[in-house]
MIKE-837166 format. One record per residue: z, x, y of N, C-alpha, C in turn; residue in three letters; chain. Coordinates in nm, 4 decimals. Example, Ala and Ser with C-alpha at 12.3 -4.5 7.8 and 13.67 -1.06 7.14 Angstrom:
# residues 2
{n.z:0.7800 n.x:1.3190 n.y:-0.5690 ca.z:0.7800 ca.x:1.2300 ca.y:-0.4500 c.z:0.7800 c.x:1.3200 c.y:-0.3300 rest:ALA kette:A} .
{n.z:0.7080 n.x:1.2850 n.y:-0.2250 ca.z:0.7140 ca.x:1.3670 ca.y:-0.1060 c.z:0.7870 c.x:1.2900 c.y:0.0030 rest:SER kette:A} .
This chain:
# residues 104
{n.z:-2.0654 n.x:5.5645 n.y:-2.2394 ca.z:-2.1712 ca.x:5.6538 ca.y:-2.2800 c.z:-2.3057 c.x:5.6117 c.y:-2.2223 rest:MET kette:A} .
{n.z:-2.3137 n.x:5.4896 n.y:-2.1721 ca.z:-2.4395 ca.x:5.4381 ca.y:-2.1204 c.z:-2.4676 c.x:5.4813 c.y:-1.9778 rest:GLY kette:A} .
{n.z:-2.5750 n.x:5.4232 n.y:-1.9228 ca.z:-2.6140 ca.x:5.4525 ca.y:-1.7846 c.z:-2.5203 c.x:5.3889 c.y:-1.6832 rest:ASP kette:A} .
{n.z:-2.4749 n.x:5.2678 n.y:-1.7157 ca.z:-2.3905 ca.x:5.1980 ca.y:-1.6210 c.z:-2.3037 c.x:5.0934 c.y:-1.6873 rest:GLY kette:A} .
{n.z:-2.1991 n.x:5.0530 n.y:-1.6139 ca.z:-2.1057 ca.x:4.9515 ca.y:-1.6597 c.z:-2.0812 c.x:4.8557 c.y:-1.5439 rest:LEU kette:A} .
{n.z:-2.0940 n.x:4.7265 n.y:-1.5709 ca.z:-2.0669 ca.x:4.6248 ca.y:-1.4696 c.z:-1.9269 c.x:4.5705 c.y:-1.4953 rest:ILE kette:A} .
{n.z:-1.8395 n.x:4.5827 n.y:-1.3951 ca.z:-1.7011 ca.x:4.5394 ca.y:-1.4136 c.z:-1.6886 c.x:4.3874 c.y:-1.4047 rest:ASP kette:A} .
{n.z:-1.5678 n.x:4.3354 n.y:-1.4248 ca.z:-1.5436 ca.x:4.1912 ca.y:-1.4274 c.z:-1.5783 c.x:4.1229 c.y:-1.2959 rest:ALA kette:A} .
{n.z:-1.5764 n.x:4.1985 n.y:-1.1855 ca.z:-1.6107 ca.x:4.1414 ca.y:-1.0545 c.z:-1.7600 c.x:4.1517 c.y:-1.0245 rest:GLU kette:A} .
{n.z:-1.8375 n.x:4.2100 n.y:-1.1159 ca.z:-1.9822 ca.x:4.2196 ca.y:-1.0972 c.z:-2.0298 c.x:4.3467 c.y:-1.0309 rest:GLY kette:A} .
{n.z:-1.9421 n.x:4.4442 n.y:-1.0101 ca.z:-1.9811 ca.x:4.5708 ca.y:-0.9472 c.z:-2.0283 c.x:4.6692 c.y:-1.0535 rest:HIS kette:A} .
{n.z:-2.1419 n.x:4.7338 n.y:-1.0272 ca.z:-2.1962 ca.x:4.8310 ca.y:-1.1218 c.z:-2.1395 c.x:4.9695 c.y:-1.0925 rest:ARG kette:A} .
{n.z:-2.1057 n.x:5.0400 n.y:-1.1995 ca.z:-2.0544 ca.x:5.1766 ca.y:-1.1895 c.z:-2.1416 c.x:5.2673 c.y:-1.2750 rest:HIS kette:A} .
{n.z:-2.1851 n.x:5.3781 n.y:-1.2188 ca.z:-2.2631 ca.x:5.4757 ca.y:-1.2944 c.z:-2.1734 c.x:5.5393 c.y:-1.3998 rest:ALA kette:A} .
{n.z:-2.2284 n.x:5.5594 n.y:-1.5180 ca.z:-2.1521 ca.x:5.6195 ca.y:-1.6270 c.z:-2.2196 c.x:5.7495 c.y:-1.6708 rest:MET kette:A} .
{n.z:-2.1882 n.x:5.7994 n.y:-1.7878 ca.z:-2.2346 ca.x:5.9309 ca.y:-1.8329 c.z:-2.3849 c.x:5.9391 c.y:-1.8557 rest:ALA kette:A} .
{n.z:-2.4507 n.x:5.8294 n.y:-1.8875 ca.z:-2.5949 ca.x:5.8307 ca.y:-1.9072 c.z:-2.6400 c.x:5.8966 c.y:-2.0367 rest:GLY kette:A} .
{n.z:-2.5544 n.x:5.9031 n.y:-2.1362 ca.z:-2.5911 ca.x:5.9651 ca.y:-2.2638 c.z:-2.6762 c.x:5.8735 c.y:-2.3510 rest:LEU kette:A} .
{n.z:-2.6628 n.x:5.7431 n.y:-2.3301 ca.z:-2.7445 ca.x:5.6457 ca.y:-2.4011 c.z:-2.8112 c.x:5.5541 c.y:-2.2993 rest:LEU kette:A} .
{n.z:-2.9376 n.x:5.5161 n.y:-2.3219 ca.z:-3.0097 ca.x:5.4334 ca.y:-2.2260 c.z:-2.9734 c.x:5.2849 c.y:-2.2389 rest:PRO kette:A} .
{n.z:-2.8541 n.x:5.2512 n.y:-2.1901 ca.z:-2.8112 ca.x:5.1124 ca.y:-2.1941 c.z:-2.7108 c.x:5.0847 c.y:-2.0837 rest:LEU kette:A} .
{n.z:-2.6903 n.x:4.9576 n.y:-2.0595 ca.z:-2.5926 ca.x:4.9140 ca.y:-1.9606 c.z:-2.5120 c.x:4.7998 c.y:-2.0210 rest:GLU kette:A} .
{n.z:-2.3808 n.x:4.8020 n.y:-1.9962 ca.z:-2.2933 ca.x:4.6976 ca.y:-2.0492 c.z:-2.2223 c.x:4.6259 c.y:-1.9359 rest:THR kette:A} .
{n.z:-2.1728 n.x:4.5058 n.y:-1.9668 ca.z:-2.1055 ca.x:4.4264 ca.y:-1.8642 c.z:-1.9773 c.x:4.3626 c.y:-1.9168 rest:THR kette:A} .
{n.z:-1.8810 n.x:4.3541 n.y:-1.8272 ca.z:-1.7591 ca.x:4.2768 ca.y:-1.8492 c.z:-1.7611 c.x:4.1520 c.y:-1.7613 rest:PHE kette:A} .
{n.z:-1.8646 n.x:4.1370 n.y:-1.6784 ca.z:-1.8729 ca.x:4.0248 ca.y:-1.5845 c.z:-1.8921 c.x:3.8925 c.y:-1.6586 rest:ALA kette:A} .
{n.z:-1.9610 n.x:3.8953 n.y:-1.7709 ca.z:-1.9816 ca.x:3.7757 ca.y:-1.8520 c.z:-1.9171 c.x:3.8024 c.y:-1.9872 rest:GLU kette:A} .
{n.z:-1.7856 n.x:3.7958 n.y:-1.9902 ca.z:-1.7088 ca.x:3.8323 ca.y:-2.1100 c.z:-1.7384 c.x:3.7393 c.y:-2.2268 rest:ARG kette:A} .
{n.z:-1.7498 n.x:3.8007 n.y:-2.3432 ca.z:-1.7652 ca.x:3.7252 ca.y:-2.4672 c.z:-1.6952 c.x:3.8042 c.y:-2.5772 rest:ARG kette:A} .
{n.z:-1.6071 n.x:3.7389 n.y:-2.6507 ca.z:-1.5308 ca.x:3.8062 ca.y:-2.7543 c.z:-1.6163 c.x:3.8324 c.y:-2.8774 rest:LEU kette:A} .
{n.z:-1.6158 n.x:3.9555 n.y:-2.9219 ca.z:-1.6784 ca.x:3.9973 ca.y:-3.0472 c.z:-1.5630 c.x:4.0492 c.y:-3.1325 rest:HIS kette:A} .
{n.z:-1.5374 n.x:3.9838 n.y:-3.2440 ca.z:-1.4197 ca.x:4.0154 ca.y:-3.3235 c.z:-1.4511 c.x:3.9980 c.y:-3.4712 rest:LEU kette:A} .
{n.z:-1.4135 n.x:4.0954 n.y:-3.5506 ca.z:-1.4243 ca.x:4.0776 ca.y:-3.6943 c.z:-1.4521 c.x:4.2061 c.y:-3.7684 rest:GLY kette:A} .
{n.z:-1.4375 n.x:4.1965 n.y:-3.8999 ca.z:-1.4714 ca.x:4.3093 ca.y:-3.9863 c.z:-1.6221 c.x:4.3117 c.y:-4.0053 rest:TYR kette:A} .
{n.z:-1.6767 n.x:4.4313 n.y:-4.0174 ca.z:-1.8206 ca.x:4.4493 ca.y:-4.0287 c.z:-1.8544 c.x:4.5441 c.y:-4.1423 rest:ARG kette:A} .
{n.z:-1.9710 n.x:4.5220 n.y:-4.2001 ca.z:-2.0340 ca.x:4.6176 ca.y:-4.2903 c.z:-2.1536 c.x:4.6694 c.y:-4.2116 rest:ARG kette:A} .
{n.z:-2.1534 n.x:4.7986 n.y:-4.1847 ca.z:-2.2563 ca.x:4.8613 ca.y:-4.1012 c.z:-2.3366 c.x:4.9598 c.y:-4.1862 rest:ALA kette:A} .
{n.z:-2.4686 n.x:4.9444 n.y:-4.1857 ca.z:-2.5573 ca.x:5.0299 ca.y:-4.2635 c.z:-2.6462 c.x:5.1074 c.y:-4.1677 rest:THR kette:A} .
{n.z:-2.6494 n.x:5.2395 n.y:-4.1825 ca.z:-2.7291 ca.x:5.3232 ca.y:-4.0925 c.z:-2.8768 c.x:5.2867 c.y:-4.1004 rest:LEU kette:A} .
{n.z:-2.9385 n.x:5.2700 n.y:-3.9838 ca.z:-3.0810 ca.x:5.2382 ca.y:-3.9769 c.z:-3.1677 c.x:5.3625 c.y:-3.9915 rest:CYS kette:A} .
{n.z:-3.1146 n.x:5.4788 n.y:-3.9580 ca.z:-3.1906 ca.x:5.6030 ca.y:-3.9661 c.z:-3.0993 c.x:5.7199 c.y:-3.9968 rest:GLY kette:A} .
{n.z:-3.1597 n.x:5.8330 n.y:-4.0280 ca.z:-3.0823 ca.x:5.9547 ca.y:-4.0516 c.z:-3.0179 c.x:6.0021 c.y:-3.9219 rest:ASP kette:A} .
{n.z:-2.8987 n.x:6.0575 n.y:-3.9303 ca.z:-2.8325 ca.x:6.1073 ca.y:-3.8104 c.z:-2.7015 c.x:6.1745 c.y:-3.8433 rest:GLY kette:A} .
{n.z:-2.6183 n.x:6.1949 n.y:-3.7418 ca.z:-2.4919 ca.x:6.2663 ca.y:-3.7593 c.z:-2.3962 c.x:6.2027 c.y:-3.8597 rest:PRO kette:A} .
{n.z:-2.4070 n.x:6.0727 n.y:-3.8852 ca.z:-2.3172 ca.x:6.0060 ca.y:-3.9792 c.z:-2.3702 c.x:6.0062 c.y:-4.1221 rest:LEU kette:A} .
{n.z:-2.4943 n.x:6.0481 n.y:-4.1401 ca.z:-2.5509 ca.x:6.0497 ca.y:-4.2747 c.z:-2.6957 c.x:6.0066 c.y:-4.2759 rest:GLY kette:A} .
{n.z:-2.7431 n.x:5.9769 n.y:-4.3949 ca.z:-2.8822 ca.x:5.9366 ca.y:-4.4144 c.z:-2.8967 c.x:5.7858 c.y:-4.3996 rest:LEU kette:A} .
{n.z:-3.0169 n.x:5.7431 n.y:-4.3636 ca.z:-3.0459 ca.x:5.6003 ca.y:-4.3541 c.z:-3.0018 c.x:5.5311 c.y:-4.4822 rest:ALA kette:A} .
{n.z:-2.9379 n.x:5.4155 n.y:-4.4673 ca.z:-2.8901 ca.x:5.3398 ca.y:-4.5819 c.z:-2.7434 c.x:5.3616 c.y:-4.6137 rest:GLY kette:A} .
{n.z:-2.6828 n.x:5.4685 n.y:-4.5582 ca.z:-2.5395 ca.x:5.4898 ca.y:-4.5786 c.z:-2.4643 c.x:5.3718 c.y:-4.5180 rest:ALA kette:A} .
{n.z:-2.3590 n.x:5.3296 n.y:-4.5842 ca.z:-2.2888 ca.x:5.2082 ca.y:-4.5447 c.z:-2.1433 c.x:5.2378 c.y:-4.5097 rest:SER kette:A} .
{n.z:-2.0922 n.x:5.1641 n.y:-4.4124 ca.z:-1.9558 ca.x:5.1834 ca.y:-4.3633 c.z:-1.8879 c.x:5.0484 c.y:-4.3457 rest:PHE kette:A} .
{n.z:-1.7573 n.x:5.0470 n.y:-4.3634 ca.z:-1.6764 ca.x:4.9328 ca.y:-4.3254 c.z:-1.6219 c.x:4.9597 c.y:-4.1868 rest:GLY kette:A} .
{n.z:-1.6083 n.x:4.8571 n.y:-4.1078 ca.z:-1.5571 ca.x:4.8767 ca.y:-3.9731 c.z:-1.5005 c.x:4.7494 c.y:-3.9151 rest:GLY kette:A} .
{n.z:-1.4553 n.x:4.7610 n.y:-3.7912 ca.z:-1.3972 ca.x:4.6488 ca.y:-3.7191 c.z:-1.4550 c.x:4.6467 c.y:-3.5786 rest:HIS kette:A} .
{n.z:-1.4812 n.x:4.5278 n.y:-3.5300 ca.z:-1.5343 ca.x:4.5109 ca.y:-3.3952 c.z:-1.4363 c.x:4.4246 c.y:-3.3165 rest:GLU kette:A} .
{n.z:-1.3961 n.x:4.4720 n.y:-3.1984 ca.z:-1.3072 ca.x:4.3965 ca.y:-3.1107 c.z:-1.3378 c.x:4.4397 c.y:-2.9686 rest:PHE kette:A} .
{n.z:-1.4120 n.x:4.3575 n.y:-2.8964 ca.z:-1.4447 ca.x:4.3902 ca.y:-2.7576 c.z:-1.4938 c.x:4.2658 c.y:-2.6850 rest:HIS kette:A} .
{n.z:-1.4903 n.x:4.2727 n.y:-2.5529 ca.z:-1.5360 ca.x:4.1627 ca.y:-2.4686 c.z:-1.6662 c.x:4.1947 c.y:-2.3971 rest:PHE kette:A} .
{n.z:-1.7033 n.x:4.3204 n.y:-2.3914 ca.z:-1.8253 ca.x:4.3594 ca.y:-2.3204 c.z:-1.9478 c.x:4.3205 c.y:-2.4013 rest:ALA kette:A} .
{n.z:-2.0604 n.x:4.3147 n.y:-2.3326 ca.z:-2.1868 ca.x:4.2949 ca.y:-2.4025 c.z:-2.2929 c.x:4.3809 c.y:-2.3374 rest:ARG kette:A} .
{n.z:-2.3929 n.x:4.4146 n.y:-2.4146 ca.z:-2.5025 ca.x:4.4966 ca.y:-2.3644 c.z:-2.6001 c.x:4.4071 c.y:-2.2907 rest:THR kette:A} .
{n.z:-2.6353 n.x:4.4452 n.y:-2.1671 ca.z:-2.7291 ca.x:4.3649 ca.y:-2.0887 c.z:-2.8648 c.x:4.4334 c.y:-2.0726 rest:VAL kette:A} .
{n.z:-2.8718 n.x:4.5633 n.y:-2.0970 ca.z:-2.9982 ca.x:4.6349 ca.y:-2.0927 c.z:-2.9915 c.x:4.7487 c.y:-2.1918 rest:ARG kette:A} .
{n.z:-3.0989 n.x:4.7600 n.y:-2.2699 ca.z:-3.1076 ca.x:4.8686 ca.y:-2.3673 c.z:-3.2462 c.x:4.9293 c.y:-2.3586 rest:GLU kette:A} .
{n.z:-3.2510 n.x:5.0602 n.y:-2.3348 ca.z:-3.3776 ca.x:5.1297 ca.y:-2.3217 c.z:-3.4262 c.x:5.1841 c.y:-2.4538 rest:GLY kette:A} .
{n.z:-3.5117 n.x:5.2830 n.y:-2.4491 ca.z:-3.5646 ca.x:5.3385 ca.y:-2.5734 c.z:-3.4545 c.x:5.4053 c.y:-2.6555 rest:PRO kette:A} .
{n.z:-3.4701 n.x:5.3957 n.y:-2.7830 ca.z:-3.3734 ca.x:5.4518 ca.y:-2.8769 c.z:-3.3899 c.x:5.3805 c.y:-3.0093 rest:GLY kette:A} .
{n.z:-3.3143 n.x:5.4220 n.y:-3.1064 ca.z:-3.3207 ca.x:5.3645 ca.y:-3.2404 c.z:-3.1916 c.x:5.2870 c.y:-3.2652 rest:VAL kette:A} .
{n.z:-3.2008 n.x:5.1642 n.y:-3.3186 ca.z:-3.0773 ca.x:5.0939 ca.y:-3.3536 c.z:-2.9938 c.x:5.1800 c.y:-3.4487 rest:PRO kette:A} .
{n.z:-2.8637 n.x:5.1809 n.y:-3.4301 ca.z:-2.7766 ca.x:5.2638 ca.y:-3.5114 c.z:-2.7441 c.x:5.1982 c.y:-3.6461 rest:LEU kette:A} .
{n.z:-2.7001 n.x:5.0732 n.y:-3.6425 ca.z:-2.6576 ca.x:5.0042 ca.y:-3.7645 c.z:-2.7270 c.x:4.8692 c.y:-3.7793 rest:PHE kette:A} .
{n.z:-2.7522 n.x:4.8312 n.y:-3.9047 ca.z:-2.7776 ca.x:4.6922 ca.y:-3.9405 c.z:-2.6407 c.x:4.6396 c.y:-3.9804 rest:ALA kette:A} .
{n.z:-2.6030 n.x:4.5243 n.y:-3.9278 ca.z:-2.4653 ca.x:4.4782 ca.y:-3.9417 c.z:-2.4570 c.x:4.3454 c.y:-4.0153 rest:CYS kette:A} .
{n.z:-2.3470 n.x:4.3291 n.y:-4.0879 ca.z:-2.3141 ca.x:4.2013 ca.y:-4.1507 c.z:-2.1659 c.x:4.1758 c.y:-4.1271 rest:ALA kette:A} .
{n.z:-2.1273 n.x:4.0476 n.y:-4.1255 ca.z:-1.9859 ca.x:4.0158 ca.y:-4.1095 c.z:-1.9150 c.x:4.0246 c.y:-4.2451 rest:ASP kette:A} .
{n.z:-1.7874 n.x:3.9930 n.y:-4.2474 ca.z:-1.7071 ca.x:4.0071 ca.y:-4.3693 c.z:-1.7564 c.x:3.9169 c.y:-4.4822 rest:ALA kette:A} .
{n.z:-1.8246 n.x:3.8091 n.y:-4.4488 ca.z:-1.8778 ca.x:3.7184 ca.y:-4.5502 c.z:-2.0175 c.x:3.7591 c.y:-4.5963 rest:ALA kette:A} .
{n.z:-2.0712 n.x:3.8681 n.y:-4.5374 ca.z:-2.2033 ca.x:3.9162 ca.y:-4.5759 c.z:-2.3180 c.x:3.8581 c.y:-4.4961 rest:GLY kette:A} .
{n.z:-2.2889 n.x:3.7762 n.y:-4.3941 ca.z:-2.3944 ca.x:3.7187 ca.y:-4.3101 c.z:-2.4509 c.x:3.8253 c.y:-4.2169 rest:ARG kette:A} .
{n.z:-2.5826 n.x:3.8378 n.y:-4.2163 ca.z:-2.6496 ca.x:3.9364 ca.y:-4.1311 c.z:-2.6253 c.x:3.9045 c.y:-3.9840 rest:ALA kette:A} .
{n.z:-2.5931 n.x:4.0083 n.y:-3.9053 ca.z:-2.5671 ca.x:3.9934 ca.y:-3.7617 c.z:-2.6720 c.x:4.0673 c.y:-3.6779 rest:LEU kette:A} .
{n.z:-2.7731 n.x:4.1223 n.y:-3.7412 ca.z:-2.8741 ca.x:4.1979 ca.y:-3.6683 c.z:-2.8317 c.x:4.3438 c.y:-3.6544 rest:GLY kette:A} .
{n.z:-2.8927 n.x:4.4115 n.y:-3.5593 ca.z:-2.8601 ca.x:4.5525 ca.y:-3.5374 c.z:-2.7616 c.x:4.5677 c.y:-3.4227 rest:THR kette:A} .
{n.z:-2.6912 n.x:4.6787 n.y:-3.4258 ca.z:-2.5946 ca.x:4.7095 ca.y:-3.3206 c.z:-2.5854 c.x:4.8599 c.y:-3.3035 rest:THR kette:A} .
{n.z:-2.5481 n.x:4.9013 n.y:-3.1860 ca.z:-2.5384 ca.x:5.0439 ca.y:-3.1575 c.z:-2.6744 c.x:5.1030 c.y:-3.1274 rest:GLY kette:A} .
{n.z:-2.6725 n.x:5.2268 n.y:-3.0826 ca.z:-2.7958 ca.x:5.2938 ca.y:-3.0406 c.z:-2.7856 c.x:5.4418 c.y:-3.0726 rest:LEU kette:A} .
{n.z:-2.8977 n.x:5.4983 n.y:-3.1129 ca.z:-2.9086 ca.x:5.6418 ca.y:-3.1350 c.z:-3.0201 c.x:5.6943 c.y:-3.0459 rest:ALA kette:A} .
{n.z:-2.9907 n.x:5.7995 n.y:-2.9713 ca.z:-3.0894 ca.x:5.8658 ca.y:-2.8865 c.z:-3.0707 c.x:6.0159 c.y:-2.9086 rest:ALA kette:A} .
{n.z:-3.1597 n.x:6.0751 n.y:-2.9866 ca.z:-3.1403 ca.x:6.2144 ca.y:-3.0252 c.z:-3.0204 c.x:6.2234 c.y:-3.1171 rest:GLY kette:A} .
{n.z:-2.9286 n.x:6.3143 n.y:-3.0875 ca.z:-2.8080 ca.x:6.3286 ca.y:-3.1704 c.z:-2.6881 c.x:6.2557 c.y:-3.1089 rest:ARG kette:A} .
{n.z:-2.7135 n.x:6.1749 n.y:-3.0069 ca.z:-2.6075 ca.x:6.0939 ca.y:-2.9467 c.z:-2.6129 c.x:5.9549 c.y:-3.0070 rest:THR kette:A} .
{n.z:-2.4977 n.x:5.9066 n.y:-3.0531 ca.z:-2.4892 ca.x:5.7733 ca.y:-3.1114 c.z:-2.3698 c.x:5.6996 c.y:-3.0516 rest:ILE kette:A} .
{n.z:-2.3803 n.x:5.5692 n.y:-3.0473 ca.z:-2.2677 ca.x:5.4897 ca.y:-2.9991 c.z:-2.2804 c.x:5.3449 c.y:-3.0416 rest:GLY kette:A} .
{n.z:-2.1657 n.x:5.2823 n.y:-3.0629 ca.z:-2.1624 ca.x:5.1396 ca.y:-3.0934 c.z:-2.0227 c.x:5.0882 c.y:-3.0612 rest:SER kette:A} .
{n.z:-2.0082 n.x:4.9574 n.y:-3.0622 ca.z:-1.8770 ca.x:4.8957 ca.y:-3.0411 c.z:-1.7955 c.x:4.8921 c.y:-3.1695 rest:PHE kette:A} .
{n.z:-1.8557 n.x:4.9258 n.y:-3.2822 ca.z:-1.7859 ca.x:4.9173 ca.y:-3.4102 c.z:-1.6965 c.x:5.0387 c.y:-3.4302 rest:ILE kette:A} .
{n.z:-1.5734 n.x:5.0129 n.y:-3.4703 ca.z:-1.4782 ca.x:5.1176 ca.y:-3.5050 c.z:-1.4873 c.x:5.1359 c.y:-3.6559 rest:HIS kette:A} .
{n.z:-1.5425 n.x:5.2479 n.y:-3.7007 ca.z:-1.5585 ca.x:5.2713 ca.y:-3.8432 c.z:-1.4242 c.x:5.2950 c.y:-3.9093 rest:LEU kette:A} .
{n.z:-1.4050 n.x:5.2342 n.y:-4.0258 ca.z:-1.2816 ca.x:5.2474 ca.y:-4.1012 c.z:-1.3032 c.x:5.3352 c.y:-4.2237 rest:ILE kette:A} .
{n.z:-1.4125 n.x:5.3115 n.y:-4.2952 ca.z:-1.4389 ca.x:5.3867 ca.y:-4.4167 c.z:-1.5888 c.x:5.3914 c.y:-4.4453 rest:ASP kette:A} .
{n.z:-1.6238 n.x:5.4737 n.y:-4.5402 ca.z:-1.7614 ca.x:5.4761 ca.y:-4.5875 c.z:-1.7628 c.x:5.4197 c.y:-4.7282 rest:SER kette:A} .
{n.z:-1.8770 n.x:5.3678 n.y:-4.7675 ca.z:-1.8877 ca.x:5.3164 ca.y:-4.9040 c.z:-2.0151 c.x:5.3723 c.y:-4.9656 rest:SER kette:A} .
{n.z:-2.0190 n.x:5.3761 n.y:-5.0947 ca.z:-2.1364 ca.x:5.4319 ca.y:-5.1638 c.z:-2.2143 c.x:5.3235 c.y:-5.2315 rest:THR kette:A} .
């Protein structure tokens, strides 16, 4: 969904450009675990503060992020804050988190 993707060999490929960011597989790092994700702002998934359970499993990492609003404030399964993740630009949203459920 981003502007570009850098493959494992370091070659950049243009992508859809729906979100102002670029990701890489050239410097792989495992991100794995259950997450509690809370919406940072109002959007297609609900109002700011809505909370979701999810899972993260990926090796890519974001190397450039342009203007936009963070999508989620994240915590791990033990409740430790992990900062923000994902991006919202207009009505387009994206993150590495696979949502499992919503919570109230």
